[in-house]
N, C-alpha and C positions, 0 to 999 in steps of 0.2 A: 592477625585479623581481628578487627574490633568487634563490638557486641552487635547483635543482629537487631535491627529495627522491628518494634512491634508495630502493626498496622491491622486495621479492620479490612483492609483490601489485599487482594493477590494480584500482582502484576502479571499478565498473561501476554507472552509474546507469540504471536502466529508466525509459522514459517513452513516453507516446503522445499522438497528437493527432487532430482530425479535419480531414477534407480536404472542403470543399464541392463540389459538382458547379456549374459556371458556371449561373446562373439558377435554382439549386435553392433551397428554402427549408429543406430538410432536411439532413441529414449522411449521404451515401451511403458514405463511406469512413472507414476508421481508418488511421493510420500508427503503426507499432510499432518503436521504435529504441532499442536499449541502446547508451550511449555511455561512453567511458573517461575518467574525470575525470583531468585532468592531461595525456593524450596527445591527447585529442581524437577519435581517429577512431570511426567506427561499425562494429561487428562485421557488422551485417546491418540491413536496412531492411524492413519487410514492410508491404504494403497489404493490408488485408481489408474486407469488408463492414462496415456499420455494426452488425450483430448480434454481431460478436466483439469482445468487451472486451479490455483489455490483460491479457496473461497471460505469465508466466514459463516456460510450457512451450514457447513458441516459440524459447527461446534455446539457442545451443550454447555451454556455459560452459566454462572451463578451470579446471585446479586452482589457478592464481595468481590468478584472478578473485575479487573479494569483490563480491558482487552485493548493490546497495542498492535495495530495492523499496518500492513505495508500499503503504499500509496495505489497501487493496482487494485486493492480490495475495498477501495472507496466507492461501493456501490450501494445506492439506496436500499434495495431490497436485503442485503446482507446486514447493511447497519441496522435497519428496521428490526430484523430478526434478533441482534443482540439486545436492542433497546426493549423488545418485547418480552425477553428474559430477565428484565430489570438489571442488566449490566451496563455499565458505562463503557464507552470506547474511545479510543484516541486514535486518529488516523491522519497521516501526513498526506495532503493532497495538492495537486496542481490547481491552477486558478480555473480550469475549465473542467475539472472532474465531475462535479455536480452542479446541478441547477438549483441556485437558491432563490428565495423571493423574501420580500418585507413581509411584516406582519399583516399588512392589508392585502397582500397577495400580489404585488407588483414585483416585476424581475428586480434581482439585485445582483451586482457585480462585484466579485471580490478585487479585480483590478481597479475599478473605479473607486473603491473604499480605500485602497491602500495609498493610492497615487498621492493624496493631500499629507500623508503623514512624512514626519521627518525621518531621516536615516535611522535605522535599527531601532526604531519605536513601533513596537507591536501595537495593533489594534484589536479591539475586542468587541464583537457583536453576537446578538441573538437573533436568530430567525429560523424559519422552516425550510426544509427540503419538501416541494410540492409532492403531495400523494398522488395515487393511481386508484383504479378499480381494485387492484390487488393488494395495496399497501397504503396505510395511512400516512398523513401528512406527519412528518419527522421533525421535531424541534431540536435545534443544533446550537452549539456555540462554535463560532469561527474566531480563531486567534491567528492573526496574518500579519506580515510586515512586508514593505517594499523592499525589493532587492536593491543593495547599494550600486551605485553607477561605477564606482571603483572595482566591484567584483567582475573578474573576466567571465566571459559566457563560456559555461563549462562544456556546452555542446560544440562549440567550434573546432576544438582539436579532434573530437570523436568524429566529426563529420569528414575532416580532412583526412583522418586515418581510414574510415571506410571507404573513401573514394580511392586512396593509395591501394588499398587492400583489393578492391575490384579491379584495379589495372593490372595486378600480378596474375599470370596464368595459374589456373585452378591447381595443377599439380605441385606447383612451387608454394601455393599459398598453404597446403597442407603438409609442408616439410618433404615433400618427395621431389626427387630430381626429374627434370623435364625428359620425357622419351626423345631420344636423338634419333633422328631418321637419316 
């Protein structure tokens, strides 16, 4: 193993998991834990009921944390909470996950911006996410690229798989033999 890199930042990966209750067929609890890449320790671990999804709003962030979050955590209120604690955040997001606007307040579309880009060429833009009464306008940097036309649609196979699974009677789907009458 090579020498450790020294940095003034800590990369914090956020994740969550489910915890089944013994003998339960459902998921009664969720575990939420941000971990530091490289140093390993957990800042805090929280257990919630199954209704609470992963959220960046539970975190206590430091200015030297770079928070790396999942795509489903791309929510303006959560991102604003991290920025309010002076910590930068990196989040992968879908083109429709957040509303963006130009610096003069006009709507801005990630899709429209990436269409003229050549294949495998990232674009780099600055712009705000509009504020609300409860949250200030959030300045963000967007780095995006157009999907290559040669890349297969990753959802096509999963859609066909879901249709095939729905066609199987329920007892077979869960590995049980059908009841013979």
